[in-house]
Every structure is written in structure tokens, then in C-alpha cells.
C-alpha positions in Angstrom: -47.8 161.0 18.9 -51.1 160.9 19.5 -53.4 162.4 17.0 -56.6 164.5 19.9 -57.8 167.9 19.8 -58.4 170.2 23.2 -62.0 168.6 23.3 -61.3 165.0 23.3 -61.2 162.6 26.4 -57.4 161.5 27.5 -56.8 158.2 26.6 -56.4 155.8 29.5 -53.7 153.9 30.1 -53.4 150.7 31.1 -51.5 148.8 33.9 -48.6 147.7 32.2 -47.5 144.2 34.3 -43.9 142.4 33.5 -44.1 139.3 31.5 -43.5 136.1 33.5 -41.1 135.3 31.0 -40.5 132.6 28.7 -39.7 129.1 29.8 -39.0 126.1 27.8 -40.4 122.7 28.2 -39.5 119.4 26.8 -42.4 116.8 26.5 -41.9 112.8 26.3 -45.3 110.9 25.0 -46.1 108.0 23.7 -49.7 106.5 22.0 -51.0 106.2 25.5 -50.4 109.9 26.8 -47.6 112.3 28.3 -45.0 110.5 29.9 -42.7 112.9 31.4 -42.2 116.8 31.3 -39.1 118.3 31.8 -39.0 122.3 32.8 -35.5 123.9 31.8 -34.2 126.2 34.7 -34.3 129.7 34.0 -31.0 130.7 32.6 -30.0 127.5 31.2 -30.0 126.3 27.8 -30.6 122.7 26.5 -27.1 121.4 24.5 -26.2 118.0 24.0 -25.1 117.7 28.2 -28.7 118.6 29.3 -30.4 116.3 26.9 -28.2 112.9 27.2 -29.2 113.1 31.0 -32.5 113.6 30.3 -32.4 110.8 27.9 -31.2 108.9 31.1 -33.8 110.1 33.1 -36.4 108.9 30.5 -35.7 105.5 30.0 -36.2 105.1 33.6 -39.3 106.9 34.2 -40.2 104.9 30.5 -39.3 101.5 32.7 -41.7 102.8 35.9 -44.4 104.4 33.9 -44.8 101.2 30.9 -43.4 98.6 32.6 -45.5 96.1 31.3 -45.0 97.5 27.9 -41.5 98.2 27.5 -40.2 96.4 24.0 -36.2 96.4 23.3 -36.5 99.5 20.8 -38.0 102.9 21.7 -38.5 105.4 18.8 -37.7 108.9 18.8 -39.1 111.9 16.4 -36.9 114.6 17.5 -37.2 118.1 15.6 -33.9 119.9 14.0 -32.8 121.2 17.3 -29.1 121.0 17.7 -29.1 119.4 20.9 -30.7 116.5 19.2 -28.6 116.0 16.6 -25.4 116.4 18.3 -23.6 113.6 18.3 -23.1 112.7 22.0 -26.7 112.9 22.3 -26.8 110.2 19.1 -24.1 108.2 20.7 -26.7 108.3 24.3 -29.2 107.2 22.4 -27.1 104.1 20.6 -26.3 103.3 24.1 -29.4 103.4 25.9 -30.9 101.3 22.8 -33.1 104.2 21.6 -33.4 104.7 17.8 -34.5 107.9 16.4 -36.8 108.7 13.1 -35.3 111.6 11.1 -37.4 114.8 10.3 -36.6 116.4 7.2 -34.4 119.2 7.7 -36.2 122.8 7.2 -39.8 121.3 6.7 -42.2 123.6 6.5 -44.4 121.2 8.3 -45.0 120.5 12.0 -43.5 117.6 14.2 -46.6 115.0 13.9 -46.5 115.0 17.0 -47.1 119.1 17.6 -50.9 117.8 15.9 -51.3 115.8 18.9 -50.1 118.0 22.0 -51.9 121.0 20.2 -55.1 120.2 18.9 -56.0 124.1 18.3 -53.6 123.6 15.7 -55.8 121.5 13.6 -58.1 124.0 12.8 
């Protein structure tokens, strides 16, 4: 309820614009920069099947963009998302020759990659 007396001016109403909505982005990067950015289509969720197909795409992109630096082992640092820890995802990582580093469950700290992607968080 607005508190105003009869002599006060009416409060201005702001135009309300509908939000463009949320979108989910998966970013793959290494020490030399961002390698691949994937935007999840609207209405979909990331599950093990989607993420596994994304890993296959990423291996091809990695070979293309870092062909001179491609080594035998690629290390992944995942967060605690269910799609990252699903058995199907772990099998796909092993099949592709990738290894993953464990991020502590329920860690109060951000994933270290967040500091490089969002430098404003350091302040």
C-alpha cells in the first residue's frame, strides 16, 4: 500500500519489460583461452546424454584448435552437477581418453575456473 497524502505527487510507474529469460552456457577453455561455448536450446536440460554428446564435439574442436598441442591426456575440472557425475558421462570421458579432477562436494569455494572467466569476482 502506498503512503501518500492528497498534496503529494503521484508516484511514476516504470514501464515493465519482460525479461529475455535465462539461458545456460557450457564453456570449455584451457590456459590459452576459450575453446568452445555451447548454449543450451530453450526448454532443454543438461543430462548425461546431452553432456556426453557435447564431450564428443569438444574433442573434435580441441583437435582442430589445438592440433599442435594435443596431448594424450586431457584433464577436466567439473563442478558437482549431476550430469557431470553420471555414470554415462564418466564412461564417455574414459572412452575419449579424458581424465577428470574431483571438485570437493559441497565446497563453499568457487571452481577455480570461475576466477578466470569472471575476473570481477576477485574484487
